[in-house]
C-alpha positions in Angstrom: -15.2 5.4 -10.6 -11.3 6.2 -11.5 -9.1 8.3 -9.6 -9.7 11.3 -12.2 -13.7 11.3 -11.3 -13.2 10.7 -7.6 -10.7 13.6 -7.1 -12.9 15.9 -9.2 -15.5 15.0 -7.0 -13.5 15.6 -4.0 -12.2 19.2 -5.4 -15.9 20.3 -5.9 -17.2 19.2 -2.9 -18.4 21.7 -0.2 -17.2 21.9 3.4 -20.3 20.6 4.7 -20.6 17.8 2.2 -17.0 16.1 3.1 -18.5 14.0 6.3 -21.4 12.7 3.9 -19.1 11.9 1.0 -16.7 9.8 3.1 -19.7 8.0 4.6 -21.2 7.0 1.1 -17.7 6.5 -0.4 -16.6 4.1 2.1 -20.1 2.3 2.2 -19.8 1.9 -1.7 -15.9 0.4 -0.8 -17.4 -2.0 1.8 -20.2 -3.3 -0.7 -17.8 -3.7 -3.5 -14.6 -5.0 -1.7 -13.4 -8.3 -2.9 -10.8 -9.2 0.0 -12.9 -11.7 1.8 -10.1 -13.4 3.8 -10.9 -13.1 7.9 -7.2 -12.4 8.5 -4.6 -10.8 6.5 -1.1 -12.0 7.8 2.2 -13.3 6.2 0.7 -16.6 7.4 -2.5 -16.4 5.3 -0.7 -15.0 2.4 1.8 -18.2 2.3 -1.1 -20.7 3.0 -3.1 -18.8 -0.1 0.1 -19.2 -2.0 0.8 -22.9 -1.2 -2.8 -24.0 -1.7 -3.3 -22.0 -4.9 -6.8 -21.1 -3.7 -6.8 -17.6 -5.0 -5.5 -16.3 -8.0 -4.4 -13.3 -6.2 -2.6 -14.2 -2.9 -1.7 -10.3 -2.3 -4.2 -8.0 -1.0 -5.9 -6.1 -4.0 -8.1 -3.2 -3.6 -10.2 -2.1 -0.2 -9.5 -3.5 2.8 -13.1 -3.9 4.6 -13.4 -2.9 8.4 -14.5 -6.8 9.2 -10.8 -8.0 8.0 -8.2 -8.3 10.9 -4.4 -7.7 9.8 -1.6 -9.2 11.8 1.8 -8.1 11.2 3.2 -11.4 11.8 2.4 -14.9 10.6 1.3 -16.4 14.0 0.4 -13.2 15.9 -2.8 -13.4 18.2 -3.7 -9.9 17.9 -4.5 -7.9 14.9 -6.3 -4.5 13.9 -8.9 -3.5 11.8 -8.9 -0.3 9.7 -12.1 1.3 11.6 -10.9 4.9 11.5 -12.1 7.1 8.8 -10.4 10.3 9.8 -7.4 9.6 7.5 -9.8 10.2 4.5 -10.7 13.7 5.8 -7.3 14.2 6.1 -6.6 13.6 2.5 -9.8 15.3 1.1 -8.5 18.5 3.1 -5.0 18.0 1.4 -6.3 17.9 -1.9 -8.9 20.9 -1.4 -6.5 23.0 -0.1 -3.8 22.3 -2.8 -3.0 25.0 -5.3 -5.5 24.3 -8.4 -3.3 23.0 -10.7 -1.1 20.7 -8.4 -3.7 18.0 -8.4 -5.2 18.2 -11.6 -4.7 19.6 -14.8 -7.7 19.4 -17.3 -8.3 15.6 -17.5 -5.0 14.6 -16.0 -4.1 14.0 -12.4 -0.9 14.7 -10.9 -0.3 11.2 -9.6 3.2 12.1 -8.1 1.5 14.8 -6.2 -1.5 12.5 -4.9 1.2 10.0 -3.7 3.4 12.9 -1.7 -0.1 13.7 -0.1 -0.9 10.3 0.9 2.5 10.2 2.5 1.8 13.3 4.3 -1.3 12.1 5.4 0.2 8.9 6.8 2.8 10.8 8.5 0.1 13.2 9.9 -1.7 10.2 11.4 1.2 8.0 12.7 4.1 10.2 13.2 7.7 9.7 12.5 9.1 7.8 15.5 7.4 4.5 16.0 9.6 1.9 17.7 9.2 -2.1 17.1 9.6 -2.0 20.9 6.5 0.4 21.5 4.6 -1.6 18.5 5.1 -4.6 19.9 4.1 -3.6 23.3 0.7 -2.3 21.6 0.0 -5.7 20.3 1.2 -7.4 23.5 -1.6 -5.7 25.4 -4.4 -7.4 23.5 -2.7 -11.2 23.9 -3.3 -11.7 27.5 -4.8 -15.2 27.9 -7.7 -13.8 29.6 -8.7 -11.1 27.0 -11.5 -12.4 24.8 -11.0 -9.4 22.3 -7.6 -9.4 20.7 -8.5 -6.8 18.3 -7.0 -3.2 17.9 -8.1 -0.2 16.3 -6.0 1.3 13.7 -6.7 4.4 15.7 -4.7 2.9 18.7 -1.6 3.1 16.7 -2.2 6.6 15.9 -2.6 7.7 19.8 0.6 5.7 20.6 2.6 7.0 17.7 3.1 3.1 17.0 2.4 2.5 13.3 5.0 1.1 11.4 5.3 -0.8 7.7 2.1 -3.1 8.0 -0.1 -0.4 9.3 1.1 2.3 7.3 0.5 0.0 4.2 -3.0 -0.7 5.2 -3.8 2.9 5.7 -2.1 3.7 2.2 -4.1 0.7 0.8 -7.4 2.2 1.8 -6.6 6.0 0.9 -5.3 4.7 -2.6 -8.6 3.0 -3.1 -10.8 5.5 -1.6 -9.3 7.9 -4.3 -10.1 5.5 -6.8 -7.0 3.6 -7.7 -6.6 -0.2 -7.7 -3.6 -0.8 -5.5 -1.8 -4.0 -4.0 -0.7 -4.4 -0.7 2.1 -6.9 -0.5 3.7 -8.6 2.6 7.4 -9.3 1.7 10.9 -8.8 3.0 13.1 -5.8 2.3 16.8 -5.0 3.3 19.5 -2.5 2.6 22.2 -4.8 3.7 23.0 -2.6 6.8 20.2 -3.3 8.9 19.7 -7.2 8.7 18.2 -9.3 6.3 15.1 -11.4 6.3 13.5 -8.5 7.8 9.6 -8.6 7.0 8.1 -5.6 5.2 4.8 -4.5 3.7 4.4 -2.1 1.0 2.2 -1.0 -2.1 2.1 -1.5 -5.7 -0.1 0.0 -8.4 -0.6 -1.3 -11.8 -1.5 0.9 -14.7 -1.7 0.8 -18.4 0.9 -2.2 -18.6 3.0 -0.6 -15.9 3.5 -0.9 -12.5 5.0 1.2 -9.8 6.2 -0.1 -6.2 5.5 2.5 -3.5 7.0 2.3 -0.1 5.2 4.7 2.2 7.0 3.4 5.2 10.4 4.4 3.8 9.8 7.8 2.3 12.3 10.1 0.4 14.4 12.4 2.9 15.1 15.7 1.4 16.7 18.6 2.9 16.1 18.0 6.3 12.5 16.3 6.0 10.7 13.5 4.6 9.0 14.3 1.5 7.8 11.8 -1.3 7.3 8.1 -0.8 10.1 5.9 -2.3 8.7 5.1 -5.7 10.3 2.4 -8.1 9.2 1.1 -11.4 8.3 -2.7 -11.4 8.3 -4.7 -14.7 5.9 -7.5 -15.5 8.1 -10.2 -14.8 9.0 -8.9 -11.5 5.3 -8.6 -10.5 4.6 -12.1 -11.7 7.0 -13.4 -9.3 5.8 -11.8 -6.6 2.4 -13.0 -7.3 4.2 -16.6 -7.1 5.9 -15.8 -3.8 9.2 -15.2 -5.6 11.3 -12.9 -7.0 13.3 -10.0 -5.7 13.9 -6.3 -7.2 16.9 -4.1 -6.5 16.6 -0.6 -6.4 18.6 2.7 -5.6 17.0 4.7 -2.8 17.8 8.4 -3.1 17.8 10.8 -0.5 18.9 14.4 -1.2 20.7 17.0 0.9 22.4 20.1 0.7 26.3 20.4 1.2 27.8 24.0 0.8 24.7 24.9 -1.1 24.9 21.9 -3.5 22.2 19.4 -3.9 23.7 15.5 -3.3 22.3 12.5 -3.5 22.8 9.6 -0.8 22.0 6.5 -2.7 21.4 3.3 -1.1 20.8 0.0 -2.6 17.6 -1.9 -1.3 16.2 -5.2 -2.2 12.4 -5.6 -2.0 11.4 -9.3 -2.0 8.4 -11.6 -1.5 10.6 -14.4 -0.1 13.3 -14.3 2.3 16.5 -12.5 1.2 19.7 -14.4 1.5 21.9 -13.0 4.0 25.1 -13.1 1.5 23.0 -11.1 -1.2 25.1 -8.0 -0.5 28.2 -9.7 -0.3 28.3 -11.6 -3.7 27.9 -10.5 -7.3 24.2 -10.7 -8.4 23.1 -13.5 -10.6 22.0 -12.9 -14.2 18.3 -13.7 -13.1 18.2 -11.0 -10.7 15.0 -8.7 -11.8 15.7 -5.2 -12.2 13.2 -2.6 -12.4 12.5 -0.9 -15.6 9.3 0.6 -17.6 7.4 -2.3 -20.0 8.7 -0.8 -23.6 6.3 -0.3 -26.3 7.0 -3.8 -27.9 6.0 -5.7 -24.5 3.1 -3.3 -23.6 0.4 -5.2 -24.8 1.8 -8.3 -23.2 2.2 -6.3 -19.8 -1.7 -5.2 -20.0 -2.6 -9.0 -20.4 -0.5 -10.3 -17.7 -0.4 -7.7 -15.4 -3.6 -6.2 -15.4 -5.2 -9.5 -15.3 -5.6 -9.6 -11.5 -7.1 -6.0 -11.6 -9.7 -7.0 -14.2 -10.4 -10.3 -12.4 -10.9 -8.1 -9.2 -13.0 -5.4 -10.9 -15.2 -8.2 -12.6 -15.6 -9.6 -9.1 -16.4 -6.2 -7.5 -19.2 -5.7 -10.6 -20.6 -9.0 -9.8 -20.9 -8.4 -6.1 -22.7 -5.0 -6.6 -24.9 -6.9 -8.9 -25.8 -9.4 -6.3 -26.2 -6.7 -3.5 -28.3 -4.7 -5.7 -30.8 -7.8 -6.7 -30.8 -8.7 -3.0 -32.0 -5.2 -2.3 -34.8 -5.0 -4.8 -36.0 -8.2 -3.4 
């Protein structure tokens, strides 16, 4: 089912049906998930790319509870997505929204959904996480005498320590839960001010030959509070470069503020990349080969659908095969 059908089901849910719906929906996603790597980390992604063993080295679709997720390449400790409370938060947001805010007729207001996902993530993790507190939480599971090096995602909630990898992983599963088919990308991001070659995780949705990069760890700041996630169009060439472990996209992050009653934009240049960013990137003129974000035009839309959606189509095909196999085993 796609997001239109899932979101309509959520709208129609009675309060007493919510918990059962979450159990059924997550059980379905666990059964049909195609992500089967035991661990997800920058290292495992790099190995997938270099070995060419996967057509989609990035994380596509729902992340099962058995998959361990690490923030850095060689970390011993990791976490699993074993908490379902953020699904309930998301469902409540949808049900409490104004009737025409979420869905009008057969059309889903995707921008509003992304805003609510951002709110759910902030509600879950808070806003004031620091690398120091986060590293301390990971280090608490890396003692040589500790046989269990696995954290629950809820540990980051309790300690207010969730940052880009944890937030992107939760966003990945909320998006999947709602019927989207997202990607989670381990890469790099920099604004030229806070240092370069900073590891970063973010999400991407591919729809109808167009792509959208979504950064739930870098929300837009508007009039004194964080609102929607940073969202940028991403073209077919850029996505294909990301899939090969190469390529970058330069975007303009626009925060909004009020000055003397007039709304003004605070624009910062950010670079998202699937490879390390040259420390001199912000100091020199950009090469002509630098990929910039743009919507796919009508003339290239057919190519975009064929090339970009290939990964999504392949994933859906494997999901269907997995479902058929499971059903056959059950029937036996």
